[in-house]
KEDREN-678410 format. One record per residue: residue in one letter; z, x, y of N, C-alpha, C in turn. Coordinates in steps of 0.001 Angstrom, whole numbers, padded with zeros to 6 digits, always signed. Last residue first. Layout:
// residues N
AZXYZXYZXY;...
END
This chain:
// residues 331
N-033992-058289+027961-032753-058024+028694-032855-056720+029473;R-036858-060288+027939-036294-058953+027714-035046-058776+028556;V-037952-062944+026392-037114-062664+027552-036418-061348+027270;P-041317-063051+025169-039907-062741+025001-039212-062521+026340;V-043428-065850+025939-043188-064407+025940-041694-064151+025814;A-045740-068292+024711-044421-067908+025201-044249-066402+025084;S-047818-071030+024489-047805-069581+024699-046466-069232+025329;I-048742-073610+022381-047674-073067+023227-047807-071556+023290;R-050656-076417+021827-050676-074950+021852-049627-074471+022853;V-050680-079122+019729-050069-078598+020947-050060-077071+020848;D-053603-080828+018409-052480-079899+018319-051943-079546+019707;P-055919-082261+018593-054670-083024+018446-053427-082141+018428;G-057356-079906+020742-057626-081056+019897-056350-081877+019798;S-054853-078573+022097-056001-078013+021392-056417-079041+020357;M-053103-078705+025183-053580-079355+023974-054783-078605+023413;T-050505-076453+026338-051769-077177+026488-052112-077849+025163;V-048270-074612+028106-048337-075624+027059-049595-076447+027311;E-047101-071390+029000-048185-072375+029034-048049-073330+027853;E-044813-069904+028898-045690-069688+030046-046829-070703+030121;V-041470-069947+028022-042764-070618+027839-043605-070422+029092;A-039653-067286+026975-039992-068049+028174-041375-068644+027969;L-037216-066901+024365-038579-066853+024872-038691-067655+026156;R-034802-065046+022515-035128-066013+023564-036536-065787+024096;H-033578-064811+019440-034651-064215+020247-035113-065264+021263;A-030030-064979+019013-031357-065582+018949-032339-064860+019863;E-027440-064255+019004-028404-063187+018749-029841-063703+018735;T-025987-066538+019235-026000-065647+020408-026993-064496+020239;I-026115-067682+016710-026951-068226+017783-027018-067301+018991;T-026318-065153+014142-025584-066150+014912-026407-066526+016135;S-028059-063416+012994-027063-064025+012121-026247-065095+012830;V-031169-061907+013041-030322-062885+013714-029351-063499+012709;G-033105-060277+011930-031895-059663+012473-030962-060604+013181;S-035081-061769+010841-035414-060974+012028-034173-060406+012698;A-036556-063260+008031-035395-062551+008566-035799-061633+009706;G-039446-065182+009080-038468-064719+008119-037326-064001+008802;L-040993-067951+010512-040339-066668+010757-039311-066368+009679;A-042100-070408+009656-042943-069386+010270-042307-068004+010297;V-041132-071519+006326-041128-071603+007786-041856-070386+008352;P-042420-073080+003309-041951-071934+004099-042029-072192+005599;G-041318-076430+002261-042252-075325+002372-041736-074235+003278;G-040732-079704+003745-040463-078635+002796-041510-077557+002950;G-041577-081571+005567-040255-081720+005004-039876-080671+003982;L-043986-082099+006947-044016-081754+005535-042650-081908+004861;L-045863-083716+009452-044539-083432+008906-044673-083149+007413;T-047930-083164+012321-047787-083377+010883-046367-083036+010472;P-049525-082294+014656-048729-083529+014562-048617-083979+013105;A-049113-078737+014862-049895-079887+014428-049007-081120+014321;L-048997-076227+017144-048158-077206+016477-048995-078442+016161;Y-049656-072966+017348-050381-074233+017316-049547-075208+016492;V-048424-070349+019359-048229-071261+018232-049045-072528+018430;L-047939-067171+020183-048935-068218+020382-048891-069130+019162;V-045925-064937+021842-045987-065848+020697-046957-066964+021048;R-045955-061540+022728-046359-062910+023055-046373-063705+021758;D-044952-059248+021737-045015-059371+023196-045439-060757+023664;V-042977-057855+019311-043870-058982+019599-043799-059245+021097;L-041085-055970+018750-042461-055518+018925-043466-056667+018975;G-038439-056009+017951-038754-056171+019373-040177-055792+019709;A-037885-056044+015310-038033-054725+015924-038335-054805+017417;G-037966-058763+014779-036687-058063+014704-036715-056699+015350;V-040728-059185+014960-039835-059815+015931-038495-059084+015954;F-041593-057656+012736-042071-057345+014088-041147-057936+015149;A-040224-058939+010618-040064-057503+010851-040481-057125+012265;G-041141-061566+010806-039736-061280+011014-039479-059817+011306;A-043835-061171+010136-043486-061660+011472-042027-061362+011789;L-043543-060412+007463-044065-059446+008426-043724-059874+009853;T-042447-062854+006456-041771-061567+006270-042232-060550+007302;P-044235-065000+007115-042872-064948+007654-042206-063587+007541;G-047529-063381+007399-046609-064435+007038-045210-064204+007587;G-049745-062255+010113-049047-062166+008844-048093-063326+008620;E-051131-061922+012395-051354-063172+011678-050644-063185+010325;L-051196-060534+015452-050374-060543+014243-050522-061905+013579;L-053529-058852+017157-053197-060213+016782-052468-060169+015439;V-053532-056454+019753-053302-056758+018339-052940-058227+018173;D-055185-054273+021826-054787-055675+021691-054717-056054+020222;V-055842-051537+021597-055084-052025+022747-054444-053381+022464;V-056459-048684+019786-056324-050137+019692-055382-050617+020790;G-056779-045971+019529-057265-046603+020751-057242-048112+020700;R-055593-044791+017410-056987-045199+017221-057574-045870+018459;A-053016-044557+018238-053790-043323+018077-055278-043621+017906;H-052274-047235+018023-052363-046617+019342-053211-045354+019275;L-052170-047452+015241-053190-048197+015979-053372-047637+017390;E-049975-045826+014685-051285-045505+014109-052396-046213+014876;A-048009-047245+016058-048302-045856+016438-049670-045437+015915;L-047970-049656+014671-048461-049645+016045-048767-048234+016532;V-046898-048740+012213-048204-049411+012261-048783-049328+013668;E-044422-047802+013019-045401-046866+012453-046799-047461+012486;A-043237-050199+013815-043457-049152+014809-044476-048137+014310;P-043019-051669+011391-043943-052108+012439-044244-051022+013468;D-042893-050414+008232-042320-050181+009555-043311-050593+010637;H-043835-050307+005755-043250-051591+006139-042695-051521+007556;T-046978-048813+004739-045639-048748+005333-045131-050153+005520;R-049867-048113+004648-048896-048007+003552-047493-047799+004105;A-052315-049937+005801-051171-049226+006360-050050-049221+005322;L-055610-049855+005551-054470-050141+004699-053304-049290+005180;L-058036-051227+007596-057064-050144+007495-055918-050609+006609;T-061458-052072+007537-060092-052407+007134-059249-051149+007033;E-064261-053397+009329-063471-052247+008891-062049-052686+008556;A-066191-056113+007925-065456-055475+009016-064684-054298+008442;S-067698-056699+005733-067943-057491+006936-067206-056954+008154;D-067446-055579+003240-068068-054761+004295-068338-055544+005576;D-064152-056262+001831-065610-056339+001872-066141-055552+003059;L-061463-056346+001767-062065-055082+001357-063581-055142+001373;V-060641-058856+002295-060446-057883+003372-061036-056517+003019;R-060993-060186-000098-062029-060307+000932-061866-059295+002058;A-060576-058715-003205-059906-059124-001967-060918-059109-000827;G-061863-057632-005359-062329-058930-004894-061596-059442-003670;E-059039-056185-006818-060489-056170-006640-060934-057580-006252;P-055929-056461-004975-056781-056680-006148-058257-056518-005819;L-054105-053834-003397-054837-055088-003297-055761-055248-004507;D-050860-052577-003980-052302-052403-004114-052991-053763-004082;T-048221-052583-001649-048833-053218-002815-050329-052984-002831;H-047130-051667+000679-047414-050680-000364-048116-051276-001580;G-048292-052755+003968-047500-052848+002744-047950-051847+001707;V-050655-054443+005949-049429-053658+005927-048689-053858+004602;V-053918-054226+006952-053063-054809+005923-051859-053892+005738;V-056101-054979+009489-054994-054098+009115-054104-054835+008122;R-059355-054885+010657-058421-055612+009801-057365-054632+009307;L-060684-054754+013901-060181-053983+012766-059209-054845+011977;P-062965-057421+014813-061775-056590+014997-061465-055790+013732;Q-066513-057385+015339-065369-057763+014515-064176-056856+014800;R-069371-058695+016879-068261-057740+016964-067080-058247+016159;A-070920-060851+016097-071498-059499+016057-070409-058440+016094;E-069326-063225+013884-069641-062708+015210-070154-061278+015090;P-070704-064953+011062-069848-063906+011620-070302-063503+013020;T-070986-068525+011017-071641-067220+010979-070738-066170+011620;G-069800-071009+011362-069385-070182+010236-070026-068810+010164;D-070326-072420+013597-071130-072761+012418-070820-071880+011211;A-068649-071228+015457-068337-072586+015012-069119-072984+013768;A-068306-067780+014309-068733-068813+015251-068438-070188+014662;R-065527-065722+013407-066724-066457+013056-067024-067514+014123;A-063943-062755+012668-064224-063711+013733-065548-064387+013421;T-062010-062329+009643-063120-062017+010536-063220-063085+011621;L-060323-062607+007427-059833-062010+008689-060962-061534+009584;T-060458-063659+004892-061497-062714+005298-061077-061949+006550;P-057587-064037+002685-058372-064322+003888-059453-063268+004124;N-055935-064734+000349-057203-064004+000258-058100-064278+001467;D-053413-065919+000163-054493-066654+000822-055875-066038+000649;I-051841-064118-001432-051717-065573-001549-052953-066302-001040;M-052589-061490-000827-052461-061893-002229-052464-063418-002379;V-052521-061485+001978-053779-061213+001282-053713-061718-000157;T-049814-061983+002428-050825-062927+002930-052146-062744+002206;G-048725-059660+001267-048418-060979+000727-049433-062021+001155;T-049485-057555+002872-050141-057686+001567-049874-059058+000955;G-049753-058862+006250-049094-058147+005175-049833-058342+003866;V-051972-058252+009071-051308-059123+008092-050579-058245+007085;V-053525-058038+012197-052553-057437+011281-051948-058515+010380;I-056483-057247+013782-055712-058331+013199-054805-057717+012141;A-057588-055683+016837-057134-055611+015449-056369-056868+015070;D-058573-056312+019344-059039-055085+018691-058678-055029+017221;V-059826-059571+020371-058780-058581+020128-059377-057374+019409;R-061888-061382+020561-061521-060662+021775-060398-059642+021574;R-062216-062644+018166-063363-061901+018696-062964-061000+019856;R-059808-064002+017950-060075-062851+017073-061215-061991+017627;L-060317-066055+019777-059269-065082+020052-059477-063831+019208;E-062271-067428+018382-062621-066834+019677-061594-065778+020059;H-060705-068235+016250-061825-067330+015996-062321-066685+017289;V-058966-069929+017599-058439-068712+016977-059563-067733+016676;E-060645-072041+018338-060010-071213+019365-059528-069888+018793;E-061175-073049+015797-062273-072495+016589-061726-071605+017702;R-058669-073995+015145-059251-072901+014352-060422-072252+015082;S-058418-076054+016997-057516-074910+017049-058088-073731+016287;E-060436-077799+016101-060487-077255+017464-059606-076013+017590;A-059539-078481+013582-060783-077710+013697-060894-077082+015075;S-055906-078060+013523-057155-078806+013651-058358-077881+013713;S-053632-076710+011032-054143-076891+012401-055504-077570+012367;I-053458-076809+008233-052399-077378+009065-052930-077666+010460;W-055669-077515+005707-055546-076888+007025-054418-077570+007758;R-054056-075007+004034-055341-075343+004655-055572-076849+004581;S-051812-074392+002606-051684-074409+004070-052994-074749+004772;T-049762-074451-000305-051021-074786+000357-050817-074899+001863;G-047279-074090-001486-047944-072938-000891-049241-073245-000183;D-045886-076288-002264-046689-075618-003303-047477-074431-002770;A-044772-077144+000124-043885-076586-000893-044651-075861-002001;A-047133-076045+002689-046410-077050+001904-045569-076361+000838;A-046683-073938+005571-047343-074293+004316-046518-075367+003640;V-045169-073728+007761-046472-073081+007828-047265-073300+006543;R-043082-076027+009492-043562-075487+008225-044958-074886+008385;G-041892-077355+011684-041828-075901+011583-042310-075288+010296;D-042285-080007+012070-040987-079617+011512-040968-078139+011115;L-044876-080051+012956-043827-080334+013931-042441-080017+013388;T-046389-077168+011357-046189-078594+011544-045084-078816+012568;A-048196-074325+012698-047093-074951+011990-047099-076457+012229;A-049791-071192+012977-049920-072645+013046-048808-073253+012213;Y-049436-068223+015006-049282-068978+013767-049506-070461+014037;K-049508-064968+016290-050136-066286+016269-049839-066968+014945;W-048216-062629+018347-047986-063261+017038-048507-064688+017120;T-049685-060005+019939-049554-061460+019992-049347-061969+018569;V-048931-056923+021270-048926-057713+020038-048730-059189+020354;H-050474-054078+022632-049862-055372+022904-050009-056239+021657;P-049882-050699+021508-050683-051916+021652-049834-053137+021994;R-048081-048381+023674-048377-048969+022364-049224-050222+022572;G-047180-047586+026187-047621-046584+025222-047816-047110+023815;H-046498-049168+028294-045536-049061+027194-045968-048067+026113;T-048589-049041+030149-047217-048904+030636-046195-048693+029512;V-050946-049331+028615-050774-048182+029510-049308-047972+029863;F-050519-051716+027206-050893-050494+026485-050614-049251+027331;H-050175-053536+029306-049068-053243+028393-049307-051931+027665;L-052749-053509+030362-051630-053099+031207-050415-052753+030352;W-054135-054552+028137-054390-053177+028585-053254-052663+029475;A-053189-057184+027895-052972-056218+026811-053134-054789+027306;R-053923-058316+030493-052572-058383+029927-052334-057265+028910;L-056383-058554+031656-055758-057227+031674-054376-057200+031025;P-057200-061258+031445-057960-060209+030762-057285-058857+030709;G-054104-062545+032206-055377-062865+031587-056032-061658+030956;R-051948-061736+033542-051682-062555+032373-052945-062911+031628;S-053221-060336+035578-052242-059641+034744-051915-060407+033479;V-054757-062322+036796-055424-061213+036115-054470-060515+035150;E-052738-063947+037844-053750-064508+036942-054448-063408+036147;D-051393-062173+039524-050702-062773+038385-051694-063307+037363;A-053407-061539+041460-052835-060498+040603-052151-061077+039363;L-055022-062782+043348-054930-063353+041992-054346-062355+040990;L-055002-059865+045173-055624-061183+045096-055671-061653+043640;G-053955-057257+045415-053081-058347+045019-053700-059717+044903;A-055271-055457+048289-054741-055528+046928-054006-056840+046693;Q-057967-054234+050029-057002-055328+049981-056566-055480+048535;T-059393-051743+052162-058959-052208+050846-057953-053337+051007;Q-062243-050283+053810-061063-051148+053834-060692-051557+052406;V-063256-046955+053870-063470-048264+053239-062169-049063+053302;G-062941-044353+054737-063265-045367+055728-063533-046751+055167;A-062044-042574+052958-063488-042535+053224-063919-043618+054205;E-059427-043292+052708-059705-041999+053347-061188-041848+053680;R-059777-045618+051227-059339-045706+052630-059622-044406+053380;L-060539-044529+048740-061447-045397+049480-061064-045459+050961;T-058230-043106+048015-059514-042404+048168-060488-043225+048995;T-056438-045246+047803-056224-044186+048794-057512-043433+049069;A-057532-046627+045651-057451-047278+046959-057255-046260+048070;G-057247-044808+043512-058563-045185+044005-058538-045798+045385;G-054926-044153+042289-055207-043504+043571-056543-043866+044164;S-055250-043607+038676-054822-044308+039888-055164-043513+041148;A-055817-042238+036347-056924-042889+037036-056539-043525+038357;V-053428-041128+035470-054641-040310+035427-055734-040896+036315;P-051532-043125+035548-051425-042014+036509-052662-041124+036548;N-052241-046460+035465-052523-045222+034733-052475-044042+035708;P-052064-048755+036875-050808-048071+036564-051002-046748+035844;D-053946-049885+039548-054065-049176+038276-052762-048429+037988;S-053219-053117+040860-053232-051663+041022-053261-051002+039651;V-055251-055997+040776-054128-055261+040204-054293-053766+040457;A-057436-057011+042404-056290-057819+042013-055075-056974+041683;Y-059174-055942+045394-058866-055861+043969-057576-056614+043667;V-061796-055432+047553-060672-056330+047271-060407-056253+045771;V-063174-053237+049794-062918-053462+048367-061667-054316+048237;K-065734-052869+052243-064408-053343+051856-064331-053522+050348;A-068230-051729+052583-067286-051683+053709-065867-052057+053306;V-070304-049593+050681-069474-050801+050711-068415-050654+051812;G-072092-047534+050285-071854-047997+051648-071056-049284+051738;A-072516-046299+047925-073274-047532+048151-073065-048090+049546;A-070670-044243+048012-072092-043908+048135-072942-045140+048430;I-068326-045722+047548-068521-045023+048823-069995-044723+049052;L-068793-046588+044928-068582-047564+045998-068816-046937+047368;A-068989-044167+043533-070118-045095+043546-069998-046102+044680;D-066434-043097+043928-067619-042373+044421-068810-043314+044543;T-064847-044946+042590-064713-044806+044038-065920-044096+044633;C-065395-044506+039967-065997-045685+040586-065882-045628+042106;P-066119-041183+038869-065205-042134+039504-065951-043312+040132;P-068323-040924+035919-067833-040503+037242-066911-041559+037842;T-067136-041198+032483-068080-041523+033555-067496-041062+034889;R-065114-040250+030986-066438-040280+030346-067530-040549+031372;G-063734-039318+034006-063501-039348+032568-064830-039243+031854;H-062576-038535+036984-063798-038316+036211-063423-038234+034739;H-060882-040969+039030-060944-039746+038225-062256-039697+037454;A-060329-043303+040270-060625-042162+041136-060742-040868+040354;C-061214-046767+039763-060680-045488+039307-061152-044350+040217;P-060267-049651+041654-061296-048711+041182-060704-047350+040839;E-057952-052002+040441-058178-050938+041431-059213-049935+040902;L-059473-054811+038909-058580-053660+038812-058951-052639+039873;T-061312-056791+039570-060021-057200+038996-059017-056059+038912;V-063005-056864+042736-062845-056310+041387-061435-056605+040870;V-065468-057097+045034-064285-057816+044557-064124-057479+043080;A-066828-055425+047725-066714-055432+046262-065400-056095+045888;T-068867-056266+050452-067527-056252+049867-067626-056259+048349;G-071186-054439+052609-070652-055607+051926-069255-055385+051373;G-072455-052266+053612-071759-053116+054569-071105-054327+053943;R-074734-052359+051002-074292-051620+052177-073693-052572+053218;A-075838-053984+049084-074389-053768+049023-073868-053070+050272;R-078529-053965+049222-077855-055043+049961-076333-054891+049919;E-079513-052077+047506-079266-051677+048894-078514-052731+049691;G-077971-053448+044572-078925-052568+045235-078532-052247+046660;A-076718-055223+042822-076776-055519+044255-077800-054682+044994;A-076828-054075+040317-077461-055378+040511-077645-055687+041996;R-075381-051765+040823-076783-051650+040379-077516-052965+040608;L-072891-052875+041385-073642-052188+042447-075108-052019+042076;A-072158-053815+038858-072355-054759+039953-073167-054138+041090;M-071961-051403+037417-072880-052453+036972-073192-053427+038105;V-069944-050132+038871-071285-049525+038810-072313-050579+038395;E-067766-051816+038404-068256-051611+039765-069676-051056+039771;A-067360-051631+035596-067777-052887+036209-068389-052686+037592;H-068796-048547+034280-067704-049454+034596-068240-050653+035376;P-071181-047610+031700-070764-047797+033094-069589-048757+033232;G-069959-046168+028545-070902-046874+029400-070361-047070+030799;G-067826-045103+027256-068955-044212+027515-069997-044829+028418;P-066963-048137+025668-066595-046766+026037-067789-045828+026133;P-068981-050953+026908-068223-050237+025877-067983-048782+026259;Q-068629-051832+030458-069396-051689+029226-068554-050953+028176;T-067187-054142+032669-067075-052864+031971-067873-052883+030684;A-069569-056119+034509-068322-055961+033757-068361-054634+033023;G-070938-057535+037553-070960-056673+036378-069594-056613+035732;E-073173-058681+040134-071951-058783+039343-072078-057901+038106;G-074439-059312+043395-074417-058510+042180-073111-058685+041446;I-074234-060943+045544-075547-060337+045300-075576-059490+044030;P-072760-063598+047298-072748-062778+046081-074149-062257+045765;V-072365-063335+050806-073138-063950+049723-073089-063056+048484;G-071212-062247+053060-070358-062903+052076-071071-063579+050935;S-072695-060744+054712-072442-062115+055157-071608-062901+054154;S-073053-058357+053399-072268-058333+054642-071963-059731+055176;D-072737-059416+049925-073390-058724+051037-072554-058874+052300;L-070476-058709+047241-070971-059624+048261-071700-058830+049338;V-070078-058181+043816-070394-057575+045104-070995-058635+046024;V-067608-058398+041370-068642-059133+042095-068828-058463+043449;C-066419-057357+038204-066657-057046+039620-067787-057903+040161;G-063940-056953+035641-065076-057652+036213-065186-057351+037704;V-062835-055073+032827-062819-055314+034272-064079-056061+034678;P-060858-054109+030325-061959-055037+030594-061889-055493+032054;P-060057-050576+030169-059715-051955+030527-060950-052829+030682;N-060586-048566+027181-060742-048816+028614-060401-050272+028930;P-060558-048092+024448-059273-048196+025155-059387-048349+026666;S-062085-051351+024761-060913-050510+024443-061331-049109+024017;T-064150-053136+025164-064040-051992+026062-062942-050995+025693;S-064261-055492+023819-065371-054557+023597-065220-053259+024371;G-062121-057042+024553-062254-056692+023151-063343-055686+022871;R-063734-058752+027105-062447-058389+026516-062602-058173+025021;V-065995-059617+028312-066089-058323+027629-064770-057899+026999;Q-065287-062056+029428-066460-061996+028557-066532-060705+027759;E-063223-061452+031150-062920-062148+029903-064079-062046+028914;A-064651-060367+033292-063756-059517+032513-063433-060143+031164;L-065930-062650+034251-066734-061540+033738-065889-060618+032858;A-063694-064078+035132-064526-064624+034050-065396-063533+033437;V-062878-062415+037215-061991-062630+036079-062790-063147+034876;A-065027-062731+038956-064771-061413+038383-063865-061516+037159;S-064630-065382+039641-065866-065001+038953-065707-063639+038290;R-062231-065121+040979-062248-065863+039715-063545-065614+038946;M-063087-063700+043237-062242-063035+042263-062237-063785+040927;
END
């Protein structure tokens, strides 16, 4: 299953609005003989890719997959049909499909005489490659990760506005990998006017990645000529609104599943205040500034009892920085 999870991670960001799924097929003696991951929309699903690699040796074997195989005919035929036709004896999957259109695969398999086992590494998969897609299906909007870098005293820039570079080279490299795996990056016009970012995913040597997320700029201010987000290195959406819900509704309509919020304090405050941040990812640098803007602007909190509470799910090092991943505590 962990091999299947790794396969799913490799394609995360290229499959939306379909889920990034990984699959490993074992022969009847338990030897891995085929693996695959979901292809871009319209292409084969993970199970089909793995079965193609396994060939006839899949008969009597086991398919290990991160998501319950689909039982409906969409752009491609049901994966359950492919598994049954291949003669697979057992299917082990991590997470049940919450999509009412595609669910029921396990029942279909059992009715055809295929054993099924659910729940293997379900938490790991749910918090990993399928996190955003599961949220997209169950909540009807994209999953939003607010990412920012700050000093230990909570500053995202110095008093004169300079902010390059608060985080380390290792952290910046991680962020570019994260950008490569999301569907859209969202900032406000203020960030564009002050920093003039490119908002692209780049490799360690600075070359652009082959796949780029949608760049989304929120606000009514016209962008100046020469703004890098208007170049042809990636698609850009100008969202003429200040309402986070309207932004996410537009992105949902476009099939955007996974959003990275990289805007400044004002936009972050609007999203947090609206309850539309699903994960906070912060890189804390071992630096002190003593002045300058903080990460979060006004978010509807006037007293400590109204504070936005978070549950820390992971604390790790990123070079010299501390990386913290936390999720809101929903009442």
